[in-house]
N, C-alpha and C positions, 0 to 999 in steps of 0.2 A: 503494499499500498503505500510507503513512503516513497517509493520509487516512481508511482502515480503521481502523487502530490509533488514532486520536484522534477518530474519529466518535463522538458522544453522544447522536445522534438515537435516538428511541423506536422507530425501525424495525429495529434490533438486535434479536436476541433477548436477553431480560434474563434472570437468573436467580431473580428474586422469588420463584417458587415451585418452586425446584429442578427443572427440567424433566425429564421422563423420555422416554427414546427409544422411539419408536414408527414405523410405516412412513412417515406422512405427516411426519414432523419429521427423519428420518434424515440428509439432507443439510444441514439447519439445523444439527443438533446436530455433525456432522462439521466443518462450518466454524467454529461456536464453540469446539471444541475446538481447532481448528487455531489460532484466533485467540488463544486463552488462551495456548496453547504458545509461540506467536511473542512476544507481549508479555513473557513471562518470558525467552525466548531473548534478544531485543533487550536487555533490562534488564540481562542479565549478558553481554552480548558474545557470546552463542554463537550468534547467529542460523541457525535451520534452513529458514526460508522454508516452513514447513508448509502456508501458503495456497497455494502453488506447487504442491503435491503431491497434488492431489485424487484423481488417477488411480491413484497408488501407495499411499495409505494406506487403512486401515479403522478402524472403531471397535472397540475392546478393551474388552471388560468386564473388569475388574479380577477381579472373581469368575467362577469357571467356573459352567457352568449345572448346579449340583448341589444341589438343596434339601435333600437327605439331609445334606449338610455344615453346613446351618445351621438344623436343625430347633429348636436351643435359642434361636434368635431369632426363629422365626417361628411362628405358628399355622397356616399353611397355604402351599401353593405358590404362589398368585395373589399374596399379600403378598410372598413372596420375589421372584417376578419382577419386581413393580412396584419394588422397592427396588434389586434388580439393575440395572434400566433407569435408574435414577437417574443424572443426569448425575455426581455425586460417585464414581460405580463406572466411569465411562469415561474411556478416554484415545484419542490417535491413534495408530497405529503404523503401520509397513510391513505391506503384506498378508502377505508371507512370513513375518513375525515371528508374526502373529496367526493365521495357519494352523498353525504348528508348535506354538506355546505356549498358544493360546486356550484349551483345555480342561484345562490343568493346574491344581493348587491354586496359592493366592498364594504359599505359601512356597517353591514352585519358580520362578514366574515373577518374582518381585520380584528375584531374583538376576540374571535377564536384563534387566529393566528398565533397570538402570544403564548397559547398551550401547545404549539408545535415546534418544529426544528428552528434552529437561530436564525435563518435566512428569512423565515416567515415571521418571526418574533420582531425581526429588524422594521417591518411595516408599521408596527404598533408602538405608539409613543411612550408605553409602559417601559418598553425595552430601554429606555434612555433616561431612567430616574431609578437611583439607588441599586447601580449595576456599575461598580468599579471596575471591574476585569473588563468587562466589554467596552465602557467608556475609554479606558487607557488603551485599549488595542484600537480603537477608531482614532483617538488622538495621535497615538506612535505611528499607525499606518497612513493616516491622512486620506484614508478611504471615506468617499462621499457617503457615508450612512446617514441616513434620516428617515423620519416617520412620516406617513402621509394621512391626513385626515380624509383627503379625497383623493382617488386615484385616476389620473387623466392620461391622456396622450402623452403630455411632456413627463410625466411620471415614468411612463413606460419607458421613454427613451433614457432617462435617467438611470433607471435599473438596469437596463442594456449597458450603459456605460460603467455602472458600478460592478456588474458582473466581470466586464473584460478587465477593468481595475485590479479586481481581487486575483484573477488570475497572472496577471503582470506583477503585481505585488508578490504573490507566491514564488514565481520563477524569477525575481531577482537575486 
């Protein structure tokens, strides 16, 4: 596992163009999200071994699949679907959580994210209160973690950039 976490080879999927989820790369995206989650977990001494849970986890879309909730940000449904499948709108979560909360609006899901893995927790403002190990990591790493009361198209782009920065931080 340490070899995977330190591997800088070009064989690993990179986030140069903010990959989007599709049928052919679903497993690669799931592994990449697990890797990003594990990097942050290890750096904050909260290792979750997401890479070992492939059968128990699923890819979670932060946004529910409701274009009508985002018509002010998109001109059509295809554009919405493309952005919704961007890696910045994705997490890995236990299958049971994903099935019970997957279609809820962000304001409902973000409260529950605090009980999930560290990457999901970082969306919730509670993660930034009385959590010295995590806050020290954020300060020392200069990674742009932040909570979101609302999750917008801009938020998805910010999260995609954060994921890329986490990988670059790990590989430096």
